[in-house]
C-alpha positions in Angstrom: 123.6 67.3 103.5 123.6 64.8 100.7 124.1 65.8 97.1 123.4 63.7 94.0 126.8 65.8 92.2 128.5 68.2 93.9 126.6 71.2 91.7 123.5 69.6 93.4 121.5 71.2 96.1 121.9 69.5 99.4 118.6 67.7 101.0 117.2 69.5 104.2 116.7 67.1 107.1 114.6 68.3 109.9 114.7 66.5 113.0 114.0 62.6 111.4 112.5 64.0 108.2 114.3 64.7 105.2 113.4 66.7 102.0 114.7 66.3 98.9 115.5 69.4 97.9 116.3 72.3 100.8 113.3 74.4 99.6 110.6 75.1 101.8 107.5 76.9 100.6 106.1 80.2 102.8 103.2 80.0 104.4 100.7 82.2 103.1 97.0 83.5 104.3 94.6 83.4 103.7 93.7 80.6 101.6 96.8 81.7 99.5 99.0 78.4 100.4 96.5 75.6 100.6 96.6 71.7 99.7 96.7 72.3 96.2 99.8 74.3 96.5 101.6 72.7 99.7 100.7 68.8 97.7 102.5 70.3 94.7 105.8 71.9 96.2 105.8 68.4 98.0 105.7 66.3 95.2 108.6 68.5 93.7 111.1 67.6 96.2 110.2 70.4 98.5 108.3 70.6 101.5 104.7 72.6 100.9 103.4 74.4 103.9 99.6 75.5 104.2 98.7 79.0 106.3 96.1 77.9 109.1 94.9 81.5 109.2 91.1 81.5 108.3 91.8 78.5 106.1 88.1 77.7 106.1 87.1 80.4 104.1 86.6 78.3 101.0 84.4 75.8 103.5 80.2 76.2 102.7 79.7 77.4 106.6 82.5 79.6 106.6 80.2 83.2 107.0 77.7 81.7 109.4 80.8 80.1 111.6 84.0 81.2 110.7 86.2 79.7 113.8 84.9 76.3 113.3 84.9 76.6 109.3 88.7 76.7 110.0 88.9 74.0 112.6 87.1 71.7 110.2 88.9 72.8 107.0 92.7 72.7 108.8 92.4 69.2 109.2 90.5 67.8 106.1 93.2 70.7 103.7 96.3 68.9 105.5 95.0 65.2 104.8 94.0 66.4 101.6 97.8 67.7 100.9 99.5 64.6 102.2 97.2 62.3 100.4 98.1 64.0 97.0 101.7 64.1 97.5 102.2 60.3 99.0 105.8 60.5 100.8 105.7 64.5 100.2 106.7 66.5 103.5 103.8 68.5 104.6 104.0 71.6 106.8 101.7 74.0 108.5 102.2 78.0 109.5 100.3 78.4 112.7 100.8 82.1 114.1 101.4 82.4 117.4 99.0 86.0 117.3 96.4 83.5 116.3 93.4 83.4 118.9 92.8 79.8 118.7 96.6 79.5 118.6 96.8 76.6 121.1 93.4 74.4 119.4 95.3 75.0 115.8 98.3 73.5 117.1 96.5 70.6 118.5 94.2 70.2 114.8 97.1 69.9 112.7 99.0 67.7 115.1 96.4 65.6 115.1 96.1 65.4 111.4 99.6 64.6 111.0 101.0 67.1 109.7 104.7 66.5 109.5 105.9 70.2 110.6 104.6 73.3 112.3 106.7 76.2 111.7 105.6 79.3 114.1 105.8 83.4 114.3 104.4 86.5 114.3 105.3 86.5 118.3 107.6 84.0 119.9 106.6 80.2 120.5 107.6 79.6 123.6 104.9 77.4 124.6 104.9 75.4 121.3 105.7 72.1 122.7 103.7 71.7 125.9 100.7 72.6 123.1 101.7 69.5 120.9 99.4 66.4 121.7 100.9 63.2 123.4 101.1 60.2 120.4 101.7 63.2 117.8 105.2 64.1 116.5 105.5 66.9 114.4 108.4 69.2 114.4 108.5 72.1 115.6 110.3 75.3 113.6 109.6 78.8 115.2 110.1 82.0 112.8 112.7 84.4 114.2 114.1 87.8 113.1 116.9 88.1 115.6 119.8 85.7 117.2 118.0 87.3 120.7 114.8 85.7 119.4 116.2 82.4 119.1 118.1 82.8 122.0 115.0 83.2 124.1 113.1 80.2 122.5 115.9 77.9 122.7 116.6 78.7 126.2 112.4 78.4 127.1 112.0 75.1 125.3 115.9 73.5 126.8 114.5 74.6 130.3 111.0 74.0 130.9 110.5 71.2 127.8 113.7 69.5 127.5 114.3 70.1 123.9 115.3 72.3 121.1 113.8 73.5 118.1 114.1 71.1 115.2 114.8 74.1 113.0 114.7 77.7 113.1 113.5 80.2 110.0 115.1 83.1 110.1 113.1 85.8 107.9 114.7 89.1 106.5 112.9 92.1 106.4 111.8 91.9 102.7 109.5 89.2 103.0 105.8 89.2 102.6 102.8 90.1 104.5 104.1 91.0 108.3 107.1 92.0 109.4 108.9 91.2 112.5 110.7 95.0 112.7 109.1 98.1 113.1 109.0 100.2 110.0 112.3 102.3 111.0 114.4 99.2 110.9 113.5 97.4 107.7 116.5 99.4 105.8 119.1 98.7 108.6 122.1 96.7 107.6 121.9 94.8 110.3 118.4 93.4 110.2 119.4 92.5 106.4 119.2 88.5 105.6 122.9 88.6 104.9 123.4 89.5 108.7 120.7 87.7 110.5 122.0 84.4 109.5 125.2 84.2 111.0 124.1 86.0 113.9 121.5 83.3 114.2 123.9 80.0 113.9 125.9 81.8 116.3 122.7 82.0 118.9 121.9 78.6 117.9 125.4 76.7 118.3 125.3 76.3 122.2 122.2 74.6 122.0 123.2 72.0 119.0 126.5 71.1 121.4 124.5 70.7 124.5 121.1 69.1 123.4 123.6 67.0 120.4 121.3 67.6 118.0 121.5 70.0 114.9 119.6 73.0 114.5 119.3 74.0 111.1 118.8 77.6 109.8 116.6 78.3 107.3 117.1 81.7 105.4 113.7 83.8 104.3 112.7 86.8 102.8 113.6 88.0 99.4 115.0 84.8 98.1 114.1 85.0 94.8 116.6 82.6 92.3 118.6 78.8 92.5 121.6 81.6 92.7 120.0 82.9 95.9 120.1 79.5 97.3 123.3 78.4 96.7 124.6 82.0 98.4 122.6 81.8 101.6 123.5 77.6 101.8 127.3 79.0 101.2 127.0 81.5 104.2 125.8 78.0 106.6 122.1 78.1 106.1 120.8 74.2 105.8 117.6 75.5 103.1 115.7 78.3 102.2 111.9 79.6 102.9 110.0 81.4 99.3 106.6 82.6 99.3 106.6 85.5 96.5 108.1 83.2 93.7 105.2 79.9 94.7 102.2 82.8 94.7 103.0 82.6 90.2 102.1 79.2 89.8 98.8 77.5 88.9 99.1 75.4 91.4 98.9 78.1 93.8 95.7 78.3 95.8 94.6 82.0 95.1 92.6 83.6 92.4 93.8 84.4 88.8 93.0 87.7 89.7 95.4 88.1 92.9 98.2 86.2 90.6 97.9 88.8 87.6 98.7 91.7 90.0 101.9 89.6 90.7 102.4 90.0 87.0 101.4 93.7 86.6 103.5 95.0 89.9 106.1 97.5 89.6 108.9 98.1 91.6 107.1 101.3 92.9 103.9 98.9 93.6 105.5 97.3 96.2 104.7 99.4 99.7 104.9 99.3 103.2 101.4 99.1 105.1 101.0 99.8 108.8 98.6 97.3 109.6 95.5 97.4 111.8 97.4 94.5 114.0 99.9 96.6 115.0 102.9 95.7 113.1 104.5 96.6 109.2 103.5 94.9 106.3 104.5 94.8 102.7 102.2 94.8 100.2 101.0 95.9 96.3 99.3 99.3 96.0 95.7 99.4 95.8 92.6 100.8 96.9 92.3 99.4 100.1 96.0 100.8 101.4 94.7 104.1 101.6 93.0 102.7 104.7 95.9 100.9 105.5 98.2 104.2 105.7 95.6 105.5 108.0 94.5 108.5 105.8 91.0 107.0 105.7 89.1 105.8 108.8 86.3 103.6 108.4 86.1 101.1 111.2 84.4 98.0 111.2 81.1 97.4 112.6 81.8 94.3 114.4 84.5 91.5 114.0 83.4 88.6 112.2 86.1 86.4 112.4 88.2 87.1 116.0 91.4 85.5 114.1 93.9 87.9 116.3 94.6 88.8 120.0 96.1 91.9 119.2 93.4 93.0 117.1 91.4 95.6 118.2 88.4 96.0 115.6 86.7 99.3 117.1 90.4 101.2 116.6 91.5 99.7 112.8 91.1 101.5 109.8 89.6 98.3 108.1 89.7 94.6 108.6 92.9 93.0 107.2 91.5 89.8 107.4 88.2 90.8 105.4 90.7 92.7 102.8 92.9 89.8 102.6 89.6 87.5 101.6 88.7 89.3 98.6 92.1 89.3 97.1 92.4 85.7 97.7 89.0 85.8 96.1 90.0 88.0 93.1 87.9 91.0 94.6 90.6 93.4 93.4 88.8 96.8 93.9 88.9 96.1 97.5 91.4 93.3 98.4 94.7 93.5 100.0 97.4 91.8 97.9 100.4 91.2 100.8 103.9 90.4 98.2 108.2 90.0 99.1 110.0 92.6 98.1 110.5 90.9 94.6 107.2 90.9 93.1 107.7 93.0 90.6 110.2 90.1 89.0 107.6 87.9 88.5 107.0 88.1 84.7 105.0 84.8 84.0 102.8 82.0 85.9 104.4 78.7 85.6 103.6 75.2 87.2 105.4 74.5 90.5 107.5 71.6 88.9 108.8 74.1 86.5 110.0 76.5 89.1 111.2 73.9 91.2 113.4 73.2 88.3 114.4 76.7 87.4 115.6 77.1 90.7 117.6 73.9 90.8 119.1 75.4 87.3 119.9 78.3 89.3 121.7 76.5 91.7 123.5 74.2 90.0 124.8 76.9 87.7 125.9 79.0 90.5 128.0 76.2 92.3 129.4 75.6 88.9 130.6 78.9 88.6 131.7 78.7 91.9 134.1 76.0 91.6 135.7 77.1 88.3 136.3 80.3 90.4 138.2 78.2 92.9 140.2 76.4 90.2 141.2 79.4 88.8 142.4 81.1 92.1 
């Protein structure tokens, strides 16, 4: 880890790539983090991340052939993000639960993406899906030390490699969560408890492979002070989503961003997603269906995007609801968010946000140094 001064945040090295700042912008679907947001974060010194799920929603043929549009858009958006952030680091989030998971991995790798972040299931076969001649860094998302251990063991035994980094996501994250609803408030699942657990789980695999496995903290991280605190706990960096929605460069509609500005603490709720997992979202018209109080299953499946989804038994199509929100149709859209969305009070440029986070980190580092000196 390199610091410009003792108070500056360290750089983040994942494999053979290094970001100047230890900040990964979380990949947010559907269409919330595309090339606009990802490239802005990469230019600011962090790692910008696109979300692959139905990224083709802005393509002219999306309605007619959403799968083809998504395949084409993923390649185009990755290349566009890299062109708009020369020398910057661009990643893509590809959920294991996606129907076209294998194909999307191949498309992203061939398009030259720098890293692939993969959760919503254990990416046990991810290394073998990467085409020969490509070298994206592979970063699984886990919600426990046990999951990290399983992935490291499987990759070591079957592919003779370890993850290039691991994102550990706590229960305060936005969107789909890797916990049962009754587990969300358990102290043992707090990100503060998960970080040392995952660090301990990956350490033997670091020792055997001779390669570091940076652990990235995610879920509910909001300030520069938070970043400092988690790095002091042993994390190599953080992943943040909610803060980056409230930026001019975010690819969601202005109405979507305004929903964040309008959010109160009591508006943040846990829904039961049609795909069987709890999710954190803002209270709105669609969440009536999301809680199962109103059953109105879709007549057909338009997207075939998620393997766990049986549209005949779902109260609504979550992809359609997320697309509508991304496009600004808030009366029929679903807005995913992190637990701290109610703290958002303005829309800023990505560089302004990053500057604020760095300033907060420096203040926390300086305060800690002063307290140590006095002690």
